[in-house]
C-alpha positions, 0 to 999 in steps of 0.5 A, spaced: 755 505 078 748 507 076 746 501 072 742 496 069 735 498 071 729 496 067 722 498 070 717 500 065 719 496 059 712 493 058 711 500 055 716 500 050 714 504 044 716 501 037 717 507 033 720 508 026 727 508 026 731 514 023 738 514 022 741 521 025 744 525 020 749 531 020 747 538 019 747 541 012 754 544 014 757 537 015 758 531 011 759 527 018 753 523 020 750 524 027 750 518 032 748 518 039 751 513 044 747 512 051 751 510 057 751 509 064 756 510 069 762 504 070 769 505 071 771 501 065 775 502 058 769 505 055 769 511 059 776 512 057 774 511 050 769 517 051 774 521 054 779 520 049 774 522 044 775 515 040 768 514 038 769 521 034 776 518 031 774 511 029 766 512 027 768 518 023 762 521 025 759 527 030 758 523 036 753 525 042 754 521 048 748 521 053 748 519 060 742 515 062 741 513 070 736 508 068 735 502 063 727 504 061 728 511 058 735 508 054 731 502 051 725 506 050 730 511 046 733 505 043 727 502 040 724 509 037 731 510 034 733 517 037 738 513 040 743 508 036 747 505 041 746 503 048 752 501 053 753 498 060 746 494 060 746 488 064 743 481 061 737 481 065 735 488 062 737 486 055 733 480 055 727 483 058 728 488 052 729 483 047 723 479 049 719 485 049 720 487 042 726 492 042 730 491 036 737 490 038 743 486 037 749 485 042 755 487 039 760 488 044 761 484 051 764 490 055 766 486 062 763 481 066 762 482 074 766 479 079 767 483 085 764 490 083 757 487 085 754 483 091 751 483 097 753 487 103 751 487 110 752 491 116 757 489 121 753 487 128 746 485 124 747 478 125 747 476 118 753 472 118 751 467 112 745 466 107 741 462 111 741 468 116 737 472 111 731 468 113 726 473 115 731 479 114 730 485 109 734 486 103 734 492 099 735 492 091 733 495 085 727 491 082 728 489 075 736 489 075 741 484 075 741 484 083 735 480 084 737 475 079 744 474 083 740 474 090 735 469 088 740 465 084 745 465 091 739 463 095 737 457 090 744 455 090 744 455 098 737 451 098 733 457 101 726 459 099 726 466 096 719 467 100 723 467 106 727 473 105 723 480 104 725 485 099 725 492 099 725 496 092 730 502 093 734 506 088 742 505 090 743 512 092 737 511 097 740 505 099 746 509 102 742 514 105 737 508 109 744 505 111 746 511 114 740 511 118 740 504 120 733 503 116 736 497 112 742 492 114 743 489 107 743 490 100 745 487 094 748 492 089 754 495 085 759 499 086 760 505 088 754 504 092 756 497 095 763 500 096 760 506 100 756 501 105 762 497 106 766 502 108 761 505 113 761 499 117 759 493 112 762 487 109 761 483 103 757 476 104 756 474 096 759 477 090 757 476 083 763 472 081 760 466 086 755 465 081 759 466 075 757 459 072 750 459 073 748 467 073 754 470 070 753 478 069 755 482 063 755 489 061 753 489 054 753 494 048 747 494 044 745 497 037 739 498 034 738 493 029 735 497 024 741 502 024 746 497 024 743 494 018 743 501 014 750 503 017 754 497 018 761 501 017 759 506 023 758 499 028 765 497 026 767 504 028 764 503 034 767 496 035 774 500 034 773 505 039 771 500 044 777 496 043 781 503 043 779 504 050 781 497 052 788 498 049 789 505 052 787 502 059 792 497 058 798 501 055 796 507 060 793 505 066 794 511 070 791 516 065 786 511 064 784 511 071 784 519 071 779 518 065 774 513 068 774 518 075 773 524 071 767 521 067 764 518 073 765 523 078 770 519 082 777 520 084 782 516 080 784 511 086 776 510 087 776 508 079 782 503 080 779 500 086 772 499 083 775 497 076 778 491 080 771 488 080 770 487 073 773 483 068 774 487 061 774 484 054 779 485 048 777 485 041 780 478 040 776 475 046 770 477 044 770 471 039 771 466 044 766 462 047 767 466 054 764 472 051 760 472 044 763 466 040 763 466 033 759 462 027 755 456 030 759 457 037 755 464 038 749 459 040 753 456 046 757 462 048 757 465 055 753 471 053 748 467 049 747 463 055 747 469 060 741 472 056 738 465 056 738 464 063 736 471 065 730 470 060 728 464 064 729 467 070 725 473 068 719 469 066 719 465 072 718 471 076 712 474 071 716 480 068 716 477 061 710 473 058 715 469 053 722 467 053 725 468 046 726 461 043 733 463 039 737 468 044 743 467 039 740 471 034 740 477 038 748 476 039 752 479 033 759 478 033 760 479 025 762 487 026 768 484 031 770 479 026 770 484 021 775 489 025 779 483 027 780 481 019 781 488 017 786 489 023 790 482 021 790 482 013 
């Protein structure tokens, strides 16, 4: 799962926002949705063309291998939606002025990301990481999770050496014996686990203090100008979840096709994610609704991520009201229209 990178956000330009338009030959608007790899219901929605169906638009889906390029495009308006963003990159983008709203909490990580260590390395627990090197993607959710685990275990961050490395390079370095520990997500974590490794810590071990979500965001100016398109986006996301529940075998095939893996691999990787339905979006465990947005788990996850980023010197200020960037109203409208 190639996801949630955010180096380079300091240089994000804030350019004019222009909604996409169709050609003269078509009355349908053009909408561009960015995504990163993940074995989830959104992959099903893409393969089943639900975005085109429910948004009534010419939809362009664009793959991004890193957050910086995607969020730069979102800020400029050339990208209308970006999905599969972790809460630290999203919080960083908010702090740096990217005009966005969270409109769908896609999934929470349970066992799809974690600390993998090589068998025979002598690393048997977090304490034995002292003096060792851990590979991870700087600016992603991984350091947030690792540092939270170290803090909870009362281990100084400074006692563990960090090496910034892309996930594919981690796998290569693992094979050559250059690294013996990495905090990363599937499929890279799975590849190293299968190649003589075991998992020491999963994201779910920090669920109360550092929950990790994949989030879908929309350019806030675009959302204000085209609310019906955002509602259609929400409907398409829910259609993907519904299809996944009703037709799991085909859903895993769709996930595998989009992510370049087998259906069996998609099923194994998806087991480490907790997917969210439309009705669950409005609960306290996700975005909440009304006054409850401020105390929802998504808002808390963004707030805790921003506080951590500030402590690391990645952002200069912590947004004072993170709840204003979490917008469940589109999901509420879809729920209401579905239950007249």
